C-alpha positions as CSV (number, residue, x, y, z in Angstrom):
1,X,-43.2,4.5,-18.8
2,X,-44.4,7.8,-20.3
3,X,-42.7,9.7,-23.1
4,X,-41.5,12.2,-20.5
5,X,-39.7,9.4,-18.5
6,X,-37.9,8.3,-21.6
7,X,-36.6,11.7,-22.7
8,X,-32.9,12.2,-22.3
9,X,-33.3,16.0,-22.0
10,X,-35.1,15.9,-18.7
11,X,-33.7,18.9,-16.7
12,X,-33.4,16.7,-13.7
13,X,-31.4,13.9,-15.5
14,X,-27.9,15.1,-15.6
15,X,-25.7,13.7,-18.4
16,X,-22.1,13.6,-17.2
17,X,-20.5,13.7,-20.7
18,X,-22.6,16.7,-21.6
19,X,-21.5,18.5,-18.4
20,X,-17.8,17.7,-19.2
21,X,-18.3,19.3,-22.6
22,X,-20.0,22.3,-21.0
23,X,-17.1,22.7,-18.6
24,X,-14.6,22.7,-21.4
25,X,-16.7,25.2,-23.5
26,X,-16.9,27.4,-20.4
27,X,-13.2,27.4,-19.9
28,X,-12.6,28.1,-23.6
29,X,-15.0,31.0,-23.6
30,X,-13.4,32.5,-20.5
31,X,-9.9,32.4,-22.1
32,X,-11.4,34.0,-25.2
33,X,-12.7,36.9,-23.2
34,X,-16.4,36.0,-23.4
35,X,-18.1,38.3,-20.8
36,X,-20.9,35.8,-20.3
37,X,-18.3,33.2,-19.2
38,X,-16.8,35.6,-16.7
39,X,-20.3,36.4,-15.3
40,X,-21.0,32.7,-14.8
41,X,-17.8,32.5,-12.8
42,X,-18.9,35.5,-10.6
43,X,-22.3,34.0,-10.0
44,X,-21.2,30.5,-9.1
45,X,-17.5,30.3,-8.2
46,X,-16.9,31.2,-4.5
47,X,-13.6,33.0,-5.3
48,X,-14.7,35.0,-8.3
49,X,-17.6,37.1,-7.0
50,X,-15.7,40.4,-6.9
51,X,-13.0,39.6,-9.5
52,X,-12.5,41.3,-12.8
53,X,-12.5,39.1,-15.9
54,X,-8.7,39.5,-16.1
55,X,-8.3,38.3,-12.6
56,X,-10.5,35.3,-13.2
57,X,-8.5,34.4,-16.2
58,X,-5.3,34.8,-14.2
59,X,-6.3,32.8,-11.2
60,X,-9.2,30.5,-12.1
61,X,-8.7,29.5,-15.7
62,X,-8.4,25.8,-14.9
63,X,-10.7,22.9,-15.9
64,X,-11.4,22.1,-12.3
65,X,-12.6,25.7,-11.7
66,X,-14.9,25.5,-14.8
67,X,-16.2,22.2,-13.5
68,X,-17.0,23.7,-10.1
69,X,-19.0,26.5,-11.8
70,X,-21.0,24.0,-13.9
71,X,-21.7,21.8,-10.8
72,X,-23.0,24.8,-8.9
73,X,-25.1,25.9,-11.8
74,X,-26.8,22.5,-11.5
75,X,-27.2,23.1,-7.7
76,X,-24.5,20.8,-6.6
77,X,-21.7,21.9,-4.3
78,X,-18.8,20.4,-6.3
79,X,-17.8,18.4,-9.3
80,X,-17.2,15.2,-7.3
81,X,-20.8,15.7,-5.8
82,X,-22.1,16.0,-9.4
83,X,-20.4,12.7,-10.4
84,X,-21.7,11.0,-7.3
85,X,-25.3,12.2,-8.0
86,X,-25.2,11.1,-11.6
87,X,-24.0,7.6,-10.4
88,X,-26.8,7.4,-7.9
89,X,-29.4,8.4,-10.5
90,X,-28.0,5.8,-12.9
91,X,-28.1,3.1,-10.3
92,X,-31.6,4.0,-9.3
93,X,-32.8,3.9,-12.9
94,X,-31.1,0.6,-13.6
95,X,-32.7,-1.0,-10.6
96,X,-36.1,0.4,-11.6
97,X,-35.8,-1.0,-15.1
98,X,-34.2,-4.4,-14.3
99,X,-36.4,-5.5,-11.5
100,X,-39.9,-4.3,-12.3
101,X,-41.5,-7.0,-10.1
102,X,-39.7,-5.8,-7.0
103,X,-42.0,-3.2,-5.4
104,X,-40.4,-0.7,-3.0
105,X,-43.4,-0.6,-0.7
106,X,-44.2,-4.4,-0.9
107,X,-43.5,-5.0,2.8
108,X,-46.7,-3.4,4.1
109,X,-50.1,-2.2,2.8
110,X,-49.2,1.3,1.9
111,X,-51.0,4.6,1.0
112,X,-49.1,7.4,-0.7
113,X,-50.6,10.9,0.1
114,X,-49.7,13.8,-2.1
115,X,-51.2,17.3,-2.6
116,X,-51.9,16.6,-6.3
117,X,-51.9,13.8,-8.8
118,X,-48.6,14.9,-10.4
119,X,-46.5,11.9,-9.1
120,X,-49.1,9.2,-9.3
121,X,-47.9,7.7,-12.6
122,X,-44.3,8.3,-11.8
123,X,-44.6,6.4,-8.5
124,X,-45.9,3.4,-10.5
125,X,-43.1,3.7,-13.0
126,X,-40.6,3.9,-10.1
127,X,-41.7,0.6,-8.7
128,X,-44.3,1.4,-6.0
129,X,-47.4,-0.7,-5.7
130,X,-49.3,1.1,-2.9
131,X,-52.5,3.0,-3.3
132,X,-52.6,6.8,-3.9
133,X,-54.6,9.5,-2.3
134,X,-54.7,13.0,-3.7
135,X,-55.3,15.5,-0.9
136,X,-55.0,18.9,-2.6
137,X,-57.2,21.4,-0.8
138,X,-55.2,24.6,-1.2
139,X,-55.2,26.0,2.3
140,X,-52.6,28.6,1.2
141,X,-55.5,30.5,-0.5
142,X,-59.0,31.3,0.6
143,X,-60.7,31.0,4.0
144,X,-59.3,28.4,6.5
145,X,-61.4,28.6,9.7
146,X,-62.1,26.5,12.7
147,X,-65.9,26.8,12.1
148,X,-68.0,23.6,12.0
149,X,-68.8,24.3,8.3
150,X,-65.1,24.9,7.4
151,X,-65.2,22.3,4.6
152,X,-68.4,23.9,3.1
153,X,-66.6,27.3,3.2
154,X,-63.6,25.7,1.3
155,X,-65.9,24.1,-1.3
156,X,-67.7,27.4,-1.9
157,X,-64.4,29.3,-2.3
158,X,-62.8,26.7,-4.6
159,X,-65.9,26.5,-6.7
160,X,-66.0,30.3,-7.1
161,X,-62.2,30.7,-7.6
162,X,-61.2,27.8,-9.7
163,X,-64.3,25.9,-10.8
164,X,-65.2,27.7,-14.1
165,X,-61.6,27.9,-15.3
166,X,-60.9,24.3,-14.3
167,X,-64.1,23.0,-15.9
168,X,-65.6,21.9,-12.5
169,X,-69.1,22.5,-11.2
170,X,-69.9,23.2,-7.5
171,X,-71.0,19.6,-7.3
172,X,-67.8,18.4,-8.8
173,X,-65.7,20.4,-6.4
174,X,-67.8,19.2,-3.5
175,X,-67.4,15.6,-4.5
176,X,-63.7,15.9,-4.9
177,X,-63.1,17.6,-1.5
178,X,-65.5,15.4,0.4
179,X,-63.8,12.3,-1.2
180,X,-60.4,13.6,-0.1
181,X,-61.6,14.1,3.5
182,X,-63.2,10.6,3.5
183,X,-59.9,9.1,2.2
184,X,-57.9,10.9,4.9
185,X,-60.4,9.8,7.6
186,X,-60.1,6.1,6.8
187,X,-56.5,6.0,5.8
188,X,-55.0,5.0,9.2
189,X,-57.5,2.3,9.6
190,X,-57.0,0.8,6.2
191,X,-53.2,0.9,5.8
192,X,-50.3,-0.2,7.9
193,X,-48.1,2.5,6.3
194,X,-48.8,5.9,5.0
195,X,-46.2,7.9,3.1
196,X,-46.6,11.7,2.9
197,X,-44.9,13.3,-0.2
198,X,-44.5,17.0,0.2
199,X,-42.1,19.8,-0.7
200,X,-41.1,23.1,0.9
201,X,-43.6,25.7,-0.3
202,X,-46.7,27.0,1.5
203,X,-49.1,25.0,-0.7
204,X,-47.5,21.7,0.4
205,X,-46.5,22.6,4.0
206,X,-49.9,23.8,5.1
207,X,-51.5,20.6,3.7
208,X,-48.9,18.7,5.5
209,X,-49.8,20.5,8.7
210,X,-53.4,19.5,8.2
211,X,-52.5,15.8,7.7
212,X,-50.3,15.7,10.8
213,X,-53.0,17.4,12.9
214,X,-55.6,14.9,11.6
215,X,-53.5,11.9,12.4
216,X,-52.5,13.4,15.8
217,X,-56.2,13.8,16.7
218,X,-57.7,10.7,15.1
219,X,-54.9,8.2,15.3
220,X,-52.0,7.4,13.0
221,X,-51.1,4.2,11.1
222,X,-48.5,1.8,12.4
223,X,-45.9,3.6,10.2
224,X,-46.2,7.2,9.1
225,X,-43.4,8.4,7.0
226,X,-42.5,11.7,5.4
227,X,-40.8,12.2,2.1
228,X,-39.8,15.8,1.9
229,X,-37.7,17.9,-0.5
230,X,-36.6,21.5,-0.9
231,X,-34.1,21.0,-3.7
232,X,-32.9,18.6,-6.4
233,X,-30.0,18.9,-8.8
234,X,-30.9,19.9,-12.3
235,X,-30.7,22.4,-15.1
236,X,-33.9,24.2,-14.1
237,X,-35.3,25.6,-10.8
238,X,-36.7,23.0,-8.5
239,X,-40.3,23.9,-7.7
240,X,-41.7,20.5,-6.6
241,X,-41.5,16.8,-6.5
242,X,-43.8,16.6,-9.5
243,X,-41.0,17.8,-11.8
244,X,-38.8,14.7,-11.0
245,X,-38.4,11.6,-13.1
246,X,-39.2,8.2,-11.5
247,X,-35.6,7.3,-10.5
248,X,-35.4,10.5,-8.5
249,X,-38.5,9.5,-6.5
250,X,-36.7,6.3,-5.6
251,X,-33.8,8.4,-4.2
252,X,-36.2,10.5,-2.2
253,X,-37.9,7.3,-0.9
254,X,-34.5,6.1,0.4
255,X,-34.3,9.3,2.5
256,X,-37.7,9.1,4.0
257,X,-38.1,9.6,7.8
258,X,-40.6,8.3,10.4
259,X,-42.9,11.0,11.6
260,X,-41.9,11.8,15.3
261,X,-44.1,13.0,18.1
262,X,-42.6,16.5,17.8
263,X,-43.7,16.7,14.2
264,X,-47.3,15.7,15.1
265,X,-47.2,18.4,17.8
266,X,-45.8,21.1,15.6
267,X,-48.1,20.2,12.7
268,X,-51.1,20.5,15.0
269,X,-49.8,23.9,16.3
270,X,-49.4,25.2,12.8
271,X,-52.8,24.0,11.7
272,X,-54.6,25.6,14.6
273,X,-52.7,28.8,14.2
274,X,-53.6,28.9,10.5
275,X,-57.3,29.0,11.3
276,X,-57.0,32.0,13.6
277,X,-58.2,35.5,12.6
278,X,-55.0,36.8,14.3
279,X,-51.8,35.7,12.4
280,X,-49.4,36.3,15.3
281,X,-49.6,32.8,16.6
282,X,-48.7,31.5,13.1
283,X,-45.9,33.9,12.8
284,X,-44.6,32.9,16.2
285,X,-44.6,29.3,15.2
286,X,-42.2,30.2,12.4
287,X,-40.2,32.7,14.3
288,X,-39.3,30.3,17.1
289,X,-37.8,28.0,14.4
290,X,-39.1,24.7,13.2
291,X,-36.6,22.0,13.9
292,X,-39.3,19.3,13.9
293,X,-40.4,20.4,10.3
294,X,-37.5,22.6,9.0
295,X,-39.2,23.6,5.8
296,X,-42.3,24.9,7.6
297,X,-40.8,28.3,8.7
298,X,-40.1,29.5,5.2
299,X,-43.5,28.3,4.0
300,X,-45.3,30.2,6.8
301,X,-43.3,33.3,6.1
302,X,-44.2,33.2,2.5
303,X,-47.8,32.5,3.3
304,X,-47.9,35.6,5.6
305,X,-46.4,37.7,2.8
306,X,-49.8,37.4,1.1
307,X,-51.2,39.7,3.8
308,X,-51.4,43.3,2.5
309,X,-48.1,45.1,2.7
310,X,-47.7,47.9,5.2
311,X,-45.9,49.7,2.3
312,X,-48.7,49.9,-0.3
313,X,-51.3,47.3,0.6
314,X,-50.4,44.6,-2.0
315,X,-49.9,41.0,-1.3
316,X,-46.5,39.8,-2.5
317,X,-48.0,38.0,-5.5
318,X,-49.9,41.2,-6.5
319,X,-46.8,43.2,-6.1
320,X,-44.7,40.8,-8.3
321,X,-47.5,40.9,-10.9
322,X,-47.5,44.7,-11.0
323,X,-43.7,44.7,-11.2
324,X,-43.8,42.4,-14.2
325,X,-46.0,44.9,-16.1
326,X,-43.8,47.9,-15.7
327,X,-42.3,47.5,-19.2
328,X,-45.6,46.9,-20.9
329,X,-48.6,44.5,-21.4
330,X,-47.9,40.8,-20.9
331,X,-49.9,37.6,-21.3
332,X,-50.9,36.2,-17.9
333,X,-49.3,32.9,-18.8
334,X,-46.0,34.6,-19.3
335,X,-46.3,36.4,-16.0
336,X,-47.1,33.1,-14.2
337,X,-44.1,31.4,-15.9
338,X,-41.7,34.2,-14.9
339,X,-43.0,34.1,-11.3
340,X,-42.5,30.4,-11.0
341,X,-39.1,30.2,-12.7
342,X,-37.5,33.4,-11.5
343,X,-39.2,36.1,-9.6
344,X,-41.2,34.3,-6.9
345,X,-39.0,33.7,-3.8
346,X,-40.8,30.4,-2.9
347,X,-43.0,29.2,-5.7
348,X,-46.4,28.0,-4.3
349,X,-49.0,28.8,-6.9
350,X,-50.9,26.6,-9.2
351,X,-51.9,28.1,-12.5
352,X,-55.6,28.3,-11.6
353,X,-54.6,29.9,-8.3
354,X,-52.7,32.6,-10.1
355,X,-55.5,33.2,-12.5
356,X,-57.9,33.7,-9.6
357,X,-55.5,36.4,-8.2
358,X,-55.4,38.2,-11.5
359,X,-59.2,38.0,-11.9
360,X,-59.6,39.5,-8.5
361,X,-57.2,42.3,-9.3
362,X,-59.3,43.1,-12.4
363,X,-62.5,43.3,-10.2
364,X,-61.3,46.2,-8.1
365,X,-63.4,49.3,-8.3
366,X,-60.2,51.2,-9.3
367,X,-58.2,48.4,-10.9
368,X,-54.4,48.5,-10.8
369,X,-54.4,46.4,-14.0
370,X,-56.7,46.2,-17.0
371,X,-57.3,43.5,-19.6
372,X,-56.5,44.0,-23.3
373,X,-59.9,43.7,-25.2
374,X,-58.0,42.3,-28.2
375,X,-57.2,39.1,-26.2
376,X,-60.4,38.9,-24.1
377,X,-61.6,35.7,-25.9
378,X,-58.3,33.9,-25.7
379,X,-57.6,31.1,-23.1
380,X,-56.5,32.8,-20.0
381,X,-52.7,32.2,-20.3
382,X,-52.8,34.2,-23.6
383,X,-54.9,37.1,-22.3
384,X,-52.8,40.2,-21.9
385,X,-53.1,42.6,-19.0
386,X,-51.4,46.0,-18.4
387,X,-50.8,48.5,-15.7
388,X,-53.3,51.4,-15.2
389,X,-52.3,54.8,-13.9
390,X,-53.7,53.6,-10.5
391,X,-51.4,50.6,-10.7
392,X,-48.4,52.9,-11.3
393,X,-49.4,55.0,-8.3
394,X,-49.5,51.9,-6.2
395,X,-46.0,50.9,-7.3
396,X,-44.8,54.5,-6.6
397,X,-46.3,54.3,-3.1
398,X,-48.8,57.1,-3.8
399,X,-51.9,54.9,-3.4
400,X,-52.7,52.0,-1.0
401,X,-54.0,49.0,-2.8
402,X,-56.7,48.4,-0.1
403,X,-58.2,51.8,-1.0
404,X,-59.0,50.6,-4.5
405,X,-62.1,48.6,-3.7
406,X,-60.6,45.2,-4.2
407,X,-62.8,42.2,-3.4
408,X,-62.7,40.6,0.0
409,X,-60.1,37.9,0.4
410,X,-58.7,35.6,3.1
411,X,-55.2,34.5,4.1
412,X,-55.9,31.5,6.2
413,X,-58.2,32.6,9.0
414,X,-57.4,36.3,8.4
415,X,-60.2,38.2,6.6
416,X,-59.2,41.2,4.5
417,X,-61.8,43.7,3.6
418,X,-61.2,46.7,1.5
419,X,-61.2,50.1,3.2
420,X,-61.0,48.5,6.7
421,X,-58.1,48.1,9.2
422,X,-56.7,44.6,9.0
423,X,-53.6,42.6,9.6
424,X,-50.8,43.5,7.2
425,X,-47.3,42.2,6.6
426,X,-44.4,44.5,7.6
427,X,-41.5,43.4,5.5
428,X,-39.0,45.7,7.3
429,X,-39.9,44.2,10.7
430,X,-40.6,40.7,9.2
431,X,-43.9,40.3,11.1
432,X,-47.6,41.0,10.9
433,X,-48.9,44.4,12.0
434,X,-52.4,45.6,12.7
435,X,-53.0,48.7,10.5
């Protein structure tokens, strides 16, 4: 096990005794008139939202109410649910540590597919023996077309966008992506069971659509299972499965589902729509609801919000970045952290992906942000950027971002060129619009 696995302060390992103490401290603070305690009640207690502090003290100053607040802060519906979750995690961890030779996937030759390497070691620690395939082509960024040379287009984009910052050459990116495609191509022939590990954001869900479309076209293994998550209790925001300790992966495995025909069909529909230069089919796929893949609708909507806004021409990530700079210069690493933990409605970016976006913003003929020369030689997370007057005009709705001479970019199959009419996202109507 890694040092991370052994830590007791893991945000997704809830200590019951600690939460009992937090509940008592919260109640004590409330009775003492602590405004922060009253605000925690308003945010998390269903009866306290519109109450004054006095009313909260008068009606909800019980330990059970404080425990409810603490449970909901940890993204659990009640104190009994918190206790049950802690017991499940403890049982899972005990089983993992006491029976290391009992492999959870021992009943069939198994391949675990994930859009990154973040859970590879944790799967091993959790008691899985199957092989692992990283399939991490980020279809949420850059061109995704139905052209015969689509993979070459992806390699060219990823090399240009991430290669230098990630320490990879064009040849290295090419080898990685080609190996991933080859691994996917032979997976169903080599393994009796394939497990797909994905969460709810656009990065994961669009790769999931690609995998489902592939298996629908080329044949699936005897058993294809989906391990999917959009939440997990803990003291920090759940962004993805890679945050979780090994015992949590065992709990997710117990909830896995066989991939059904409707999921193959819908995944294929999404993948085909993603490649289109017209985003309306992709929007329609999400709009008509996605019961086969319930996390897909939110992911598609967030993906389409990277189209230029009808309001001022910014993609949502660009808008959130400009918003972050209104109070002054900030290091790019701090902006990225704030996006992931707070401001981004559905976190989907990797760090290199965000760095690519900010670099492209700096390349505009009339940039909305500028770099601080004093930090130009620092690693990119420490480099500070700040708003320009043009950026302030964009935020005020006085300039359209697409008039600034920004570099060409793609949202799936949709090409966006500066100064030209293109597909945009109308947030008021909640749909793409040709403007």
